[in-house]
N, C-alpha and C positions, 0 to 999 in steps of 0.2 A: 504494500500500500504506500501511496505517496502523500506528499503534503496536501495536495488538493483533496484527496480522500478524507484526510483529517479535518480540513476546513469544513467540508460538507457535513461530516459527522458532528462537528461542533455546532453547526447551525441547527441541525435536527435536534440535538440534545438541548440547545438553548431554547428553541421553540417549545419543546415539551415541558421544560422547566418553567418557562414563562406561563404556559397554559395552566400548569398546576398551581403556580403562585396566584394567578388571577382568580381561579376557582376558590382557592383558600380564602382570598380576600372578600369575596362576595357571598360565599355559601352561608355564612352566619346571618346575613341580611335577608335571606330567602325564607319566606314563611310558608310557601306552597310546597307541600310534600312531594308532589309529582315533579316539580321543577328541581327540587333538591335531589331527588333520585336521579334525574338526568345528569345533574352536575356531578354527583358522586360517580356515576358510570363513566362520564367523560374524564374525570380525574384519574380513575383507574386506567383508562386507555392511554392517557398522557404518561402515566407512571410506567406502563408496560413499554411504551416507545423509549422512554428514558432508560429503563433497565436494559433493553436490547442494545441501545447505543453504548451504554457503559460496558457491556460485554465485548463490543467490537473494538473498543479502545485497546484491549489486551493484544490485539493482532498487530499493533504498531510497535516497531522496535524501540521507539523513543519512550514508551511507557508513559505517554501523556496522561495527565489526570483528566477525567471527564469535566466538561464545562459546568461550572456552577454560576448561578446568578449572583452578581456582585451585590453587596449590601446596599450600595447606592441605587442600583437598578430596582431592587426590591422595595426600597423606600419610595422611589419615584412611582413605581407601579401602584403601591399601596396608597400613596397620597392621591394619585390620579383617580383611582377607584373610589376612594372616600369622598372626593369632591363631587364626582358624578352621581353618587347615590345618597349624598347627604340629605337632599330634600325630596328625592323620589326613589323609594326602594321597591317600586312595582316590578312585577315580573317582566313587563315590557321594557322598562329602562335597563334592568340588569341584563336581560337577554340581548338588547341592542349593544350594550357595552361589550359583552362577550363575543357577539357576532363581528364587531369591528376588529377585535384582536384576532379572531379566527380567520377572517378574510385576509388580514395582513400575513398570517402564517401560510395560508394557501398560496398567495401571490409569491412569497419568498420561496416556498417549496417548489412551485412550478418553475420559477426562474432557475433554481438550482438544478432541477431535472433537465431543463432545456440547455443550460450553459455547461453542463458537465456530463456529456454522453458517455464518457469513458471511465467513470468512477467504478470503484470496486463493486462487484455484483451484490454483495451483502449490504453495502451501504446504499446502493441504488434501491434495493428491495425495501429497506427500512424507510428511506425517503419517500418512496411511492406509497407505502403503507401509512406513513404519517400524513401525507397529503390526503389520501383517501379517508382516513379517520376524521380529519378536519372538515372535509366536504360533507361527510355524513353528519358531523356535529352541527353544521349549518342548518341542515334540515330539522334536527331536533330542537335547536334554539329558536328557529323561526316560529314554532308553535306557541311560544310564550310572548311573542311581540304584542 
């Protein structure tokens, strides 16, 4: 595996970590049990992608540590979420917030697929699975708008 493979793997892991963080930040504000159940399922899917990415890091000779969200990024994400849901904790508002983040993840994932046709097949599969998971997530989140 080369450096480009590692960069793509980092981006997938970063996206999954950010998805988990966002769900953690809003889950406590969701009163609707069916919405909370969807969020918990999605959290598990992001976690599975991150776990798969973490296992792929072991294939690199440099033994790079998996991407972790920096404290600053976590604080900025938390703050942004808090500001957007401070006055409106409706399912619709929270769903829209998560949809926006998910859309950004899909765009970045599709860009990575298109710009990196020769990446390691395991990383390519993980990336495609991640994008597919997010596309499915869009459909689930739309129901709560």
